[in-house]
ZAVOTOR-954495 format. One record per residue: residue in one letter; y, x, z of N, C-alpha, C, CB in turn. Coordinates in steps of 0.1 Angstrom, whole numbers, padded with zeros to 4 digits, always signed. Glycine has a CB too. Layout:
BEGIN
aYXZYXZYXZYXZ;...
This chain:
BEGIN
m-0053+0137+0534-0057+0125+0533-0061+0118+0547-0066+0125+0524;y-0058+0110+0550-0059+0099+0566-0063+0085+0563-0042+0096+0575;f-0070+0080+0573-0076+0067+0573-0074+0065+0591-0095+0067+0566;i-0069+0053+0588-0065+0048+0604-0072+0033+0605-0044+0048+0607;y-0076+0032+0613-0082+0019+0621-0078+0016+0635-0096+0021+0623;s-0076+0004+0635-0071-0001+0650-0070-0017+0649-0053+0006+0653;d-0077-0026+0657-0077-0041+0656-0067-0048+0665-0092-0048+0659;d-0060-0034+0664-0039-0041+0670-0033-0032+0664-0032-0040+0691;n-0025-0042+0656-0013-0037+0649-0002-0027+0649-0007-0044+0649;f+0005-0031+0660+0013-0024+0665+0009-0007+0667+0016-0031+0678;l-0003-0003+0672-0012+0006+0679-0013+0015+0665-0029-0002+0685;l-0017+0004+0650-0019+0012+0640-0008+0012+0634-0029+0010+0631;k+0002+0006+0633+0015+0013+0628+0022+0023+0636+0024+0002+0625;k+0019+0025+0651+0029+0035+0658+0021+0047+0652+0031+0035+0677;q+0008+0049+0652-0003+0059+0648+0003+0063+0629-0022+0049+0650;t+0005+0054+0623+0009+0060+0611+0018+0067+0610+0011+0054+0603;q+0032+0061+0621+0044+0067+0618+0042+0081+0628+0059+0057+0622;k+0031+0085+0636+0026+0095+0643+0024+0106+0636+0016+0092+0649;i+0013+0100+0625+0008+0114+0616+0020+0112+0606-0011+0113+0607;i+0029+0104+0599+0040+0111+0590+0052+0120+0595+0047+0101+0583;k+0052+0121+0612+0062+0125+0615+0060+0141+0618+0067+0117+0625;t+0046+0145+0614+0038+0156+0616+0038+0166+0603+0023+0151+0620;i+0040+0158+0592+0039+0160+0577+0051+0166+0574+0036+0147+0567;t+0052+0181+0573+0066+0188+0576+0075+0187+0561+0063+0206+0582;v+0069+0181+0551+0076+0183+0537+0089+0176+0541+0066+0177+0523;e+0099+0182+0534+0112+0183+0536+0120+0166+0526+0117+0201+0530;n+0125+0160+0530+0130+0147+0528+0118+0145+0518+0147+0145+0523;v+0106+0137+0526+0096+0133+0523+0098+0123+0514+0090+0129+0532;e+0090+0113+0509+0095+0102+0498+0084+0095+0504+0096+0105+0481;i+0081+0081+0510+0073+0075+0514+0074+0058+0508+0074+0078+0528;e+0062+0054+0501+0061+0044+0496+0048+0034+0503+0060+0048+0481;s+0048+0027+0506+0037+0017+0514+0033+0003+0504+0046+0009+0532;y+0021+0002+0502+0013-0007+0496+0002-0015+0501+0009+0000+0487;s+0000-0025+0498-0010-0038+0504-0023-0041+0496-0001-0053+0504;f-0033-0037+0501-0047-0039+0489-0042-0057+0487-0069-0035+0498;v-0038-0066+0499-0034-0080+0493-0026-0084+0491-0036-0088+0495;e-0017-0075+0483-0005-0079+0483+0001-0074+0467+0002-0072+0497;n-0004-0060+0462-0004-0055+0453-0017-0054+0443-0001-0047+0458;s-0009-0054+0432-0023-0056+0424-0028-0037+0422-0020-0066+0405;m-0042-0039+0416-0044-0027+0414-0042-0017+0403-0054-0027+0415;e-0030-0022+0393-0021-0014+0385-0012-0006+0392-0014-0020+0376;e-0005-0013+0401+0005-0011+0409+0002+0002+0415+0006-0023+0418;i-0009-0003+0425-0017+0007+0434-0021+0022+0426-0032-0002+0438;i-0029+0018+0412-0031+0031+0408-0024+0038+0404-0038+0033+0400;n-0009+0033+0396+0003+0040+0390+0008+0049+0405+0017+0028+0383;a+0010+0042+0418+0012+0051+0426+0008+0062+0429+0013+0049+0432;l-0008+0064+0428-0018+0070+0436-0011+0083+0421-0039+0061+0439;r-0011+0080+0413-0014+0092+0398+0004+0096+0394-0026+0080+0378;s+0013+0089+0403+0027+0096+0397+0030+0105+0404+0040+0088+0397;y+0043+0115+0404+0047+0123+0410+0060+0117+0415+0045+0135+0403;s+0066+0122+0426+0079+0118+0433+0091+0128+0422+0079+0123+0452;f+0100+0119+0430+0112+0122+0417+0118+0137+0427+0128+0104+0414;f+0118+0134+0437+0128+0144+0451+0118+0157+0454+0130+0133+0469;t+0106+0151+0456+0098+0165+0466+0088+0167+0458+0092+0163+0485;e+0078+0179+0463+0066+0181+0457+0054+0168+0462+0062+0197+0461;q+0058+0161+0469+0047+0159+0477+0054+0142+0478+0045+0171+0492;k+0046+0130+0479+0049+0119+0483+0041+0115+0493+0049+0112+0473;i+0041+0098+0503+0034+0101+0514+0029+0086+0509+0042+0106+0530;i+0022+0081+0505+0014+0070+0500+0006+0064+0515+0003+0075+0486;i+0011+0051+0515+0005+0039+0529-0002+0032+0522+0016+0028+0539;l-0009+0029+0524-0023+0022+0514-0025+0008+0531-0044+0041+0509;e-0017-0001+0529-0020-0011+0538-0033-0019+0537-0011-0018+0537;d-0039-0031+0548-0051-0040+0545-0058-0035+0534-0046-0054+0542;a-0069-0024+0542-0076-0015+0531-0093-0023+0537-0073+0007+0534;w-0092-0038+0537-0103-0048+0544-0118-0042+0535-0099-0070+0539;f-0115-0033+0525-0133-0033+0518-0135-0018+0527-0135-0030+0492;t-0127-0013+0535-0138-0003+0542-0145-0013+0556-0128+0014+0549;t-0146-0025+0556-0152-0033+0568-0162-0045+0561-0139-0040+0578;d-0165-0048+0573-0175-0059+0567-0169-0074+0566-0189-0059+0575;a-0154-0072+0572-0147-0083+0570-0146-0090+0556-0135-0079+0574;k-0145-0104+0553-0148-0110+0541-0133-0114+0539-0159-0122+0541;k-0126-0103+0537-0110-0108+0536-0104-0110+0523-0100-0098+0543;p-0100-0117+0517-0095-0119+0505-0081-0112+0495-0093-0130+0508;l-0087-0099+0488-0082-0087+0486-0072-0094+0472-0094-0074+0483;h-0065-0087+0469-0058-0089+0455-0069-0089+0445-0047-0078+0452;k-0063-0102+0435-0077-0108+0422-0079-0097+0416-0073-0120+0408;t-0068-0086+0417-0075-0071+0403-0080-0063+0411-0063-0061+0392;f-0083-0066+0425-0089-0050+0432-0102-0053+0426-0089-0046+0452;l-0107-0038+0426-0123-0038+0420-0129-0024+0425-0122-0037+0401;a-0138-0027+0436-0140-0015+0446-0148-0003+0432-0154-0021+0463;k-0151-0008+0426-0160+0006+0419-0144+0015+0411-0177-0002+0403;t-0140+0005+0405-0128+0012+0395-0124+0023+0401-0114+0003+0393;f-0116+0013+0422-0109+0019+0426-0115+0034+0436-0102+0008+0431;l-0130+0031+0432-0133+0046+0440-0133+0055+0427-0151+0048+0450;e-0139+0052+0419-0137+0062+0401-0124+0071+0405-0133+0050+0382;v-0112+0064+0409-0102+0072+0409-0098+0074+0420-0093+0068+0403;l-0101+0077+0427-0098+0082+0442-0110+0098+0441-0103+0067+0458;a-0123+0092+0436-0129+0104+0431-0124+0113+0419-0140+0100+0429;q-0117+0110+0409-0112+0119+0399-0102+0116+0392-0120+0122+0391;g-0092+0107+0397-0083+0105+0385-0069+0105+0394-0088+0090+0374;f-0067+0111+0412-0051+0105+0416-0046+0122+0416-0048+0093+0437;n-0033+0119+0419-0020+0133+0418-0027+0138+0435+0004+0127+0418;e-0033+0146+0432-0039+0153+0449-0024+0157+0455-0052+0171+0449;n-0013+0160+0449-0002+0167+0453+0003+0154+0462+0008+0174+0439;n+0001+0140+0464+0008+0132+0469-0005+0131+0484+0012+0117+0457;i+0000+0125+0496-0006+0123+0508-0011+0105+0506+0006+0127+0521;l-0021+0105+0514-0026+0093+0511-0031+0087+0529-0041+0095+0498;i-0026+0076+0530-0030+0074+0544-0031+0056+0543-0015+0081+0557;f-0049+0057+0548-0050+0041+0545-0054+0037+0559-0061+0036+0532;t-0049+0022+0555-0048+0012+0573-0054+0002+0573-0033+0005+0578;v-0066-0002+0581-0069-0018+0580-0071-0019+0597-0086-0024+0568;e-0063-0030+0596-0063-0040+0616-0079-0044+0617-0050-0062+0618;s-0083-0031+0618-0100-0041+0622-0105-0025+0634-0116-0045+0601;n-0115-0035+0646-0120-0022+0654-0136-0017+0648-0121-0026+0674;k-0136-0023+0633-0152-0016+0633-0147-0012+0615-0169-0030+0636;i-0157+0000+0609-0158-0002+0594-0171+0000+0594-0149+0008+0584;s-0171-0005+0579-0187-0003+0568-0191+0005+0572-0188-0001+0553;n-0206+0015+0575-0213+0021+0565-0216+0014+0552-0225+0026+0570;k-0218+0006+0549-0223-0002+0541-0207-0002+0523-0226-0021+0553;s-0199+0003+0532-0191+0006+0512-0189+0020+0512-0172-0002+0508;a-0192+0020+0495-0194+0031+0488-0179+0041+0493-0195+0026+0472;i-0166+0035+0493-0150+0036+0495-0154+0039+0509-0139+0022+0490;t-0158+0032+0523-0156+0038+0537-0165+0053+0534-0164+0026+0550;n-0176+0056+0527-0186+0068+0528-0175+0081+0523-0202+0064+0515;w-0173+0077+0513-0163+0083+0505-0148+0089+0515-0159+0071+0493;l-0143+0082+0520-0134+0082+0531-0139+0092+0542-0133+0068+0537;t-0150+0087+0548-0150+0092+0557-0154+0112+0557-0160+0082+0563;k-0158+0111+0543-0159+0129+0541-0153+0138+0535-0168+0133+0535;n-0136+0127+0530-0127+0131+0525-0116+0133+0530-0127+0128+0518;a-0116+0124+0541-0101+0118+0547-0108+0125+0562-0096+0095+0545;n-0090+0123+0570-0089+0127+0587-0095+0110+0590-0068+0131+0595;v-0102+0106+0594-0110+0093+0603-0100+0089+0618-0128+0100+0611;e-0090+0084+0620-0085+0079+0631-0086+0065+0637-0075+0083+0630;y-0100+0061+0646-0100+0051+0653-0089+0047+0668-0113+0053+0657;v-0083+0040+0664-0070+0036+0675-0075+0025+0683-0056+0031+0667;a-0081+0024+0694-0086+0018+0702-0078+0010+0711-0094+0025+0707;k-0077-0001+0714-0069-0012+0721-0066+0001+0737-0081-0031+0725;l-0053-0003+0744-0054+0001+0757-0061-0008+0765-0041+0004+0763;n-0064+0001+0777-0071-0007+0788-0062-0012+0798-0081+0002+0794;e-0062-0018+0806-0052-0020+0818-0042-0014+0822-0057-0019+0828;q-0052+0001+0826-0043+0010+0835-0032+0018+0822-0055+0024+0844;q-0043+0015+0808-0032+0025+0801-0015+0015+0798-0041+0031+0782;i-0024+0006+0796-0012-0010+0793+0003-0005+0805-0022-0032+0802;k-0006-0009+0823+0003-0005+0829+0014+0009+0830-0004-0006+0836;n+0003+0018+0823+0010+0033+0824+0025+0032+0812-0003+0048+0819;y+0021+0021+0803+0028+0022+0791+0038+0016+0799+0024+0015+0778;i+0039+0003+0801+0047-0004+0808+0061+0007+0819+0035-0013+0815;n+0057+0007+0830+0061+0019+0832+0070+0031+0831+0056+0021+0831;q+0066+0035+0816+0070+0044+0811+0082+0044+0805+0064+0048+0805;s+0080+0028+0800+0091+0020+0794+0104+0022+0799+0088+0007+0794;f+0104+0016+0808+0114+0018+0818+0117+0029+0823+0111+0012+0828;v+0108+0043+0829+0114+0053+0829+0121+0064+0821+0110+0055+0833;r+0117+0060+0807+0127+0066+0795+0137+0061+0795+0123+0064+0782;k+0142+0048+0800+0152+0040+0800+0158+0041+0812+0149+0028+0796;n+0155+0052+0822+0161+0053+0832+0164+0043+0849+0168+0057+0826;k+0153+0034+0845+0152+0023+0852+0136+0020+0855+0158+0013+0845;t+0134+0016+0872+0124+0010+0872+0117-0003+0875+0122+0015+0875;i+0105-0002+0876+0099-0016+0878+0084-0015+0889+0095-0023+0861;e+0089-0030+0895+0079-0030+0911+0064-0032+0902+0083-0046+0926;n+0058-0025+0910+0039-0024+0911+0039-0039+0906+0029-0021+0930;q+0041-0049+0913+0034-0062+0913+0045-0070+0904+0030-0069+0930;a+0054-0067+0895+0062-0071+0883+0053-0066+0871+0079-0064+0883;i+0046-0052+0874+0031-0050+0865+0023-0056+0864+0024-0042+0866;d+0018-0056+0875+0007-0063+0877+0006-0076+0870+0006-0064+0890;f+0018-0085+0872+0025-0099+0867+0022-0100+0852+0042-0101+0869;l+0027-0084+0843+0030-0090+0831+0014-0087+0824+0044-0081+0823;v+0010-0078+0833-0005-0073+0823-0016-0086+0825-0014-0054+0831;e-0013-0096+0832-0022-0103+0839-0019-0117+0828-0018-0104+0856;l-0003-0119+0827+0003-0129+0820+0001-0129+0804+0017-0129+0824;l+0004-0117+0802+0007-0112+0787-0009-0112+0775+0013-0093+0791;p-0010-0117+0769-0021-0112+0762-0021-0095+0755-0021-0121+0751;n-0035-0092+0754-0038-0074+0750-0029-0066+0740-0053-0071+0742;e-0019-0072+0735-0012-0076+0718-0001-0067+0720-0005-0094+0715;m-0004-0052+0722+0007-0043+0719+0024-0051+0712+0000-0032+0708;q+0024-0060+0702+0035-0065+0695+0042-0072+0706+0032-0073+0682;i+0036-0080+0716+0041-0088+0723+0043-0084+0733+0037-0098+0724;i+0036-0075+0741+0039-0069+0751+0047-0060+0750+0029-0064+0756;n+0055-0053+0738+0062-0045+0735+0074-0054+0733+0057-0036+0725;s+0072-0062+0731+0087-0073+0730+0091-0078+0742+0085-0087+0720;e+0082-0080+0752+0086-0085+0763+0093-0075+0770+0075-0091+0771;i+0086-0061+0767+0093-0051+0778+0109-0048+0769+0082-0033+0781;t+0109-0047+0759+0122-0047+0752+0131-0058+0757+0120-0050+0738;k+0128-0072+0759+0137-0082+0767+0143-0076+0777+0131-0092+0772;l+0128-0070+0791+0134-0074+0798+0141-0056+0801+0126-0085+0810;l+0142-0052+0797+0149-0036+0794+0162-0044+0789+0139-0023+0778;k+0168-0051+0789+0182-0057+0782+0189-0062+0791+0182-0069+0772;l+0180-0064+0804+0190-0074+0818+0196-0059+0824+0176-0087+0835;s+0202-0061+0836+0211-0058+0837+0206-0050+0851+0221-0068+0835;t+0197-0053+0855+0192-0050+0866+0185-0035+0862+0182-0061+0871;t+0186-0024+0874+0180-0008+0872+0168-0010+0881+0192+0006+0877;n+0164-0020+0881+0153-0019+0899+0144-0034+0891+0165-0025+0923;l+0137-0037+0886+0128-0048+0877+0120-0050+0888+0118-0042+0863;t+0120-0064+0896+0112-0070+0906+0106-0077+0898+0118-0076+0918;l+0097-0082+0907+0086-0097+0904+0092-0108+0899+0079-0104+0917;e+0104-0113+0904+0115-0123+0904+0118-0122+0889+0129-0121+0914;d+0124-0113+0887+0130-0107+0872+0121-0107+0867+0137-0094+0870;a+0109-0102+0862+0098-0108+0858+0094-0122+0854+0091-0105+0866;q+0090-0129+0865+0089-0140+0863+0097-0151+0857+0087-0143+0872;k+0107-0149+0855+0123-0157+0856+0122-0157+0839+0140-0146+0866;n+0120-0144+0831+0124-0138+0819+0112-0132+0808+0133-0126+0824;t+0100-0140+0812+0089-0136+0805+0085-0146+0799+0080-0130+0811;t+0080-0148+0785+0077-0159+0777+0060-0163+0782+0079-0153+0760;n+0060-0176+0783+0048-0181+0790+0038-0180+0777+0050-0197+0797;y+0027-0174+0778+0017-0181+0766+0007-0185+0771+0013-0174+0755;y+0008-0198+0772+0000-0206+0772-0009-0214+0759+0007-0213+0780;e-0024-0213+0760-0027-0216+0746-0028-0228+0748-0040-0209+0738;h-0029-0237+0752-0030-0253+0749-0018-0252+0743-0032-0266+0761;d-0006-0251+0749+0007-0254+0740+0009-0245+0726+0020-0251+0749;i-0001-0236+0727+0003-0224+0712-0008-0234+0701-0005-0201+0714;f-0018-0238+0709-0023-0248+0697-0021-0259+0692-0033-0251+0698;q-0013-0268+0700-0001-0282+0692+0008-0276+0685+0010-0291+0702;l+0016-0264+0693+0025-0259+0680+0015-0251+0667+0037-0248+0687;v+0010-0247+0668+0003-0243+0655-0003-0257+0646-0009-0233+0660;n-0010-0266+0655-0015-0278+0650-0003-0286+0642-0022-0286+0662;d+0009-0283+0651+0020-0289+0641+0024-0281+0630+0033-0293+0647;f+0030-0271+0632+0033-0264+0617+0025-0267+0606+0032-0250+0618;l+0009-0263+0606+0003-0265+0596+0001-0282+0592-0008-0257+0599;s+0005-0289+0600+0001-0306+0598+0014-0308+0594-0005-0318+0613;s+0027-0296+0592+0039-0301+0586+0050-0312+0596+0032-0311+0573;n+0039-0313+0607+0045-0322+0617+0060-0315+0623+0033-0324+0630;i+0074-0320+0618+0083-0310+0619+0089-0317+0631+0092-0307+0606;n+0087-0335+0635+0095-0336+0644+0090-0333+0660+0101-0348+0641;n+0074-0333+0655+0071-0325+0669+0067-0312+0669+0061-0331+0676;f+0069-0303+0660+0068-0295+0663+0083-0287+0666+0059-0294+0656;i+0095-0293+0661+0106-0290+0671+0110-0291+0682+0111-0293+0670;v+0101-0300+0691+0100-0305+0703+0095-0298+0711+0095-0315+0703;q+0082-0288+0702+0072-0280+0714+0081-0269+0710+0051-0278+0711;y+0091-0261+0698+0096-0253+0697+0105-0254+0708+0100-0252+0685;q+0111-0262+0711+0127-0263+0719+0120-0259+0733+0138-0281+0718;n+0108-0269+0737+0104-0263+0747+0102-0247+0752+0094-0269+0747;y+0098-0244+0741+0096-0228+0746+0109-0220+0749+0087-0218+0734;k+0122-0225+0737+0130-0217+0739+0139-0221+0753+0138-0215+0726;l+0138-0232+0753+0142-0237+0771+0140-0227+0781+0132-0250+0778;f+0129-0221+0780+0123-0211+0792+0125-0198+0786+0106-0213+0796;n+0123-0192+0776+0120-0182+0768+0131-0178+0757+0109-0184+0763;a+0144-0172+0760+0151-0168+0748+0146-0160+0740+0161-0164+0750;d+0136-0151+0737+0128-0148+0731+0120-0152+0724+0125-0144+0735;n+0121-0153+0710+0111-0159+0700+0099-0150+0692+0120-0164+0690;i+0105-0137+0691+0093-0130+0681+0077-0131+0692+0098-0107+0677;g+0078-0128+0703+0063-0129+0711+0059-0141+0702+0063-0134+0731;l+0065-0154+0706+0055-0167+0701+0054-0168+0689+0060-0181+0705;f+0062-0160+0677+0061-0159+0664+0048-0152+0663+0073-0152+0657;a+0044-0143+0668+0033-0128+0666+0024-0134+0668+0033-0115+0674;l+0023-0142+0685+0010-0151+0690+0006-0165+0680+0015-0158+0707;m+0016-0172+0671+0013-0179+0661+0003-0175+0647+0025-0181+0658;g+0008-0166+0647+0000-0153+0633-0009-0150+0635+0004-0139+0628;n-0014-0145+0648-0024-0143+0652-0032-0154+0653-0024-0137+0662;n-0029-0166+0660-0039-0177+0657-0045-0177+0645-0034-0189+0658;l-0032-0186+0638-0037-0183+0620-0040-0172+0618-0027-0186+0607;s-0041-0163+0619-0050-0151+0616-0067-0152+0616-0046-0142+0626;i-0065-0153+0629-0078-0158+0635-0089-0173+0631-0072-0160+0648;l-0077-0182+0630-0078-0193+0620-0083-0190+0605-0064-0197+0618;r-0080-0185+0599-0081-0181+0588-0096-0172+0588-0069-0174+0586;d-0101-0166+0597-0110-0157+0590-0121-0164+0598-0107-0139+0591;a-0121-0179+0609-0132-0182+0612-0137-0193+0598-0132-0189+0628;l-0124-0199+0590-0129-0208+0576-0136-0201+0568-0119-0212+0568;i-0134-0185+0568-0143-0179+0558-0154-0176+0561-0141-0170+0553;l-0155-0171+0575-0170-0175+0579-0179-0183+0579-0173-0175+0587;d-0170-0194+0582-0179-0207+0585-0184-0213+0571-0170-0219+0592;q-0174-0211+0556-0177-0213+0542-0186-0203+0543-0166-0213+0532;k-0191-0193+0550-0206-0186+0545-0212-0188+0549-0209-0175+0545;g-0213-0199+0556-0227-0204+0568-0225-0202+0580-0241-0197+0566;y-0218-0192+0588-0221-0188+0599-0221-0203+0608-0212-0175+0602;s-0225-0200+0620-0228-0210+0631-0210-0206+0641-0247-0205+0640;n-0204-0216+0647-0193-0212+0659-0200-0203+0662-0189-0221+0673;a-0215-0199+0674-0216-0190+0679-0214-0177+0675-0223-0191+0682;e-0218-0176+0663-0221-0163+0653-0205-0157+0647-0233-0168+0638;i-0195-0168+0644-0178-0165+0642-0176-0159+0654-0166-0179+0641;a-0177-0170+0667-0170-0164+0677-0177-0149+0683-0169-0176+0687;g-0187-0145+0680-0191-0128+0685-0188-0119+0669-0212-0127+0691;k-0188-0121+0661-0176-0116+0648-0168-0116+0650-0174-0121+0636;l-0159-0126+0654-0142-0121+0659-0140-0116+0668-0132-0129+0660;e-0151-0116+0680-0149-0111+0694-0136-0122+0700-0144-0092+0692;i-0139-0135+0703-0125-0143+0708-0137-0151+0718-0111-0155+0694;n-0132-0154+0727-0136-0168+0732-0140-0177+0729-0129-0173+0736;p-0152-0183+0727-0158-0197+0722-0153-0209+0721-0167-0201+0728;y-0146-0210+0735-0135-0225+0737-0122-0222+0728-0129-0229+0756;r-0116-0207+0727-0105-0204+0716-0110-0210+0703-0101-0187+0714;l-0121-0202+0699-0122-0209+0687-0128-0224+0684-0127-0201+0681;k-0128-0229+0696-0140-0247+0689-0120-0253+0692-0163-0258+0708;m-0112-0249+0701-0097-0254+0701-0091-0249+0685-0088-0245+0716;l-0091-0237+0677-0086-0236+0669-0095-0246+0654-0084-0222+0670;l-0105-0247+0658-0112-0253+0646-0109-0266+0646-0128-0252+0646;m-0101-0269+0660-0099-0284+0657-0086-0289+0652-0102-0291+0670;i-0075-0275+0647-0061-0277+0641-0068-0284+0629-0050-0261+0638;k-0056-0290+0626-0059-0290+0607-0059-0280+0600-0049-0297+0598;k-0069-0282+0590-0076-0272+0582-0063-0269+0564-0094-0281+0579;n-0058-0260+0566-0054-0253+0554-0061-0248+0546-0049-0245+0554;s-0056-0246+0531-0065-0238+0527-0065-0217+0529-0063-0242+0513;i-0070-0209+0522-0071-0198+0528-0055-0194+0524-0084-0190+0523;n-0057-0196+0513-0041-0192+0502-0029-0194+0508-0038-0201+0487;q-0030-0211+0515-0018-0215+0527-0017-0208+0539-0021-0229+0532;l-0030-0204+0546-0030-0201+0558-0020-0186+0553-0046-0200+0565;n-0029-0178+0545-0021-0163+0542-0006-0167+0541-0026-0154+0527;d-0002-0174+0529+0011-0179+0529+0021-0178+0543+0011-0192+0525;k+0019-0187+0553+0024-0189+0563+0025-0175+0575+0016-0202+0567;i+0008-0167+0579+0005-0159+0586+0019-0148+0577-0013-0156+0586;k+0019-0148+0566+0031-0137+0555+0042-0141+0560+0033-0140+0536;m+0047-0156+0560+0059-0155+0562+0064-0155+0580+0064-0167+0553;l+0056-0156+0589+0057-0155+0599+0060-0137+0604+0045-0163+0603;y+0052-0132+0601+0055-0123+0603+0065-0109+0594+0044-0123+0607;n+0069-0115+0589+0082-0110+0576+0093-0113+0584+0082-0120+0559;l+0094-0128+0591+0107-0132+0601+0110-0128+0608+0108-0141+0606;i+0094-0120+0621+0096-0110+0626+0100-0098+0622+0090-0109+0631;k+0100-0092+0613+0103-0079+0608+0117-0085+0607+0094-0072+0593;r+0126-0094+0598+0135-0095+0598+0146-0094+0610+0133-0102+0592;i+0139-0102+0622+0147-0104+0632+0147-0091+0639+0144-0114+0640;v+0137-0087+0641+0135-0066+0643+0147-0059+0641+0123-0058+0629;t+0149-0061+0626+0152-0052+0618+0171-0053+0617+0143-0055+0603;g+0174-0069+0625+0187-0074+0625+0192-0082+0614+0195-0064+0627;q+0182-0085+0602+0182-0091+0591+0185-0105+0594+0170-0089+0584;a+0184-0113+0602+0183-0121+0606+0185-0124+0620+0175-0122+0602;d+0192-0136+0622+0196-0137+0636+0184-0148+0646+0214-0145+0636;t+0186-0144+0658+0178-0155+0664+0176-0172+0669+0179-0151+0672;l+0187-0173+0663+0188-0185+0666+0185-0194+0651+0202-0185+0674;i+0194-0196+0647+0194-0202+0634+0186-0205+0626+0200-0199+0628;i+0178-0189+0615+0173-0187+0609+0159-0193+0607+0176-0178+0611;p+0156-0186+0623+0140-0190+0626+0132-0210+0624+0137-0184+0645;e+0145-0215+0628+0140-0228+0626+0144-0229+0613+0144-0238+0636;y+0150-0228+0608+0152-0228+0592+0141-0226+0584+0161-0218+0587;e+0140-0215+0583+0125-0207+0578+0113-0217+0577+0121-0194+0590;l+0113-0221+0594+0099-0226+0601+0100-0243+0588+0101-0230+0625;i+0110-0247+0592+0112-0262+0584+0110-0261+0571+0127-0269+0584;k+0116-0250+0567+0115-0251+0549+0100-0248+0545+0127-0238+0540;i+0088-0239+0552+0076-0237+0550+0071-0250+0549+0070-0228+0560;m+0076-0253+0562+0065-0273+0564+0074-0283+0555+0068-0283+0587;r+0083-0279+0550+0085-0296+0540+0081-0288+0525+0107-0306+0540;s+0081-0273+0521+0077-0271+0507+0065-0267+0508+0085-0261+0500;g+0056-0265+0522+0044-0263+0519+0039-0247+0513+0041-0275+0509;e+0048-0237+0508+0050-0225+0504+0058-0212+0507+0051-0227+0496;v+0055-0202+0506+0066-0193+0513+0077-0191+0501+0061-0177+0519;q+0092-0192+0504+0102-0189+0491+0105-0173+0490+0118-0198+0493;
């Protein structure tokens, strides 16, 4: 049994895959569930069931927010006490469980967390520091038999937010260039501009269903940046922070306390709170839609030109994920 937590979703998934590769069960069956999206019954049935094909199966249990102090909305059927009883007494011990949560802190107040720390291999995956990011960028080029100038690496580290999904997306785009030695000029011409003010306006138009303004903003980004995966990831990140800030605001926390708890710049929080407010459920729907869209583009299930615009306009018109 494993329990992995990290505030970088990309690193969290990488570590999960790394653990899966170390498990030597032949033709292992893998199932994934979310404590936000799946019901208590679905998850408990998975824990108690047997694999049809092998002796063991791996069950990935995402969004284990009950292990933290964050007040995230879990599935309405989730009961912490009942789930703890299942863990302690009633699941198929042949199954290999991997709990994950996108957070840099876990709570010692949680009974389930205390049980996991005693019974599971607990791993915290910290965000990469500046030197580690530089090494990651350099090694990404080395693995493809290419090189990148130090000035280009410095430019990328300074320009991009410390979110590995975005950094990796930009590296992938740059590796597709025909040049074998990436220069500073190449990086400057081909890297997405992540300007906070533009993002705030884009997110505001998205939440306000202001389709005309949104399309103008979106087309401006596309004019200078061929890749839109990083943009969608940044939009999703800002929506997630706004949702969490609204939850804390409803609980009576001050803006200064919210900024501290979410570990974000107070100015960024101020700008986000000026954005049109949606309900928590509406924000969750739109966050889910954006990350599903990213997944479909990355896996080749959707093209990068027509489908993203269609999906974005559809959700703004309907107000809900289809």
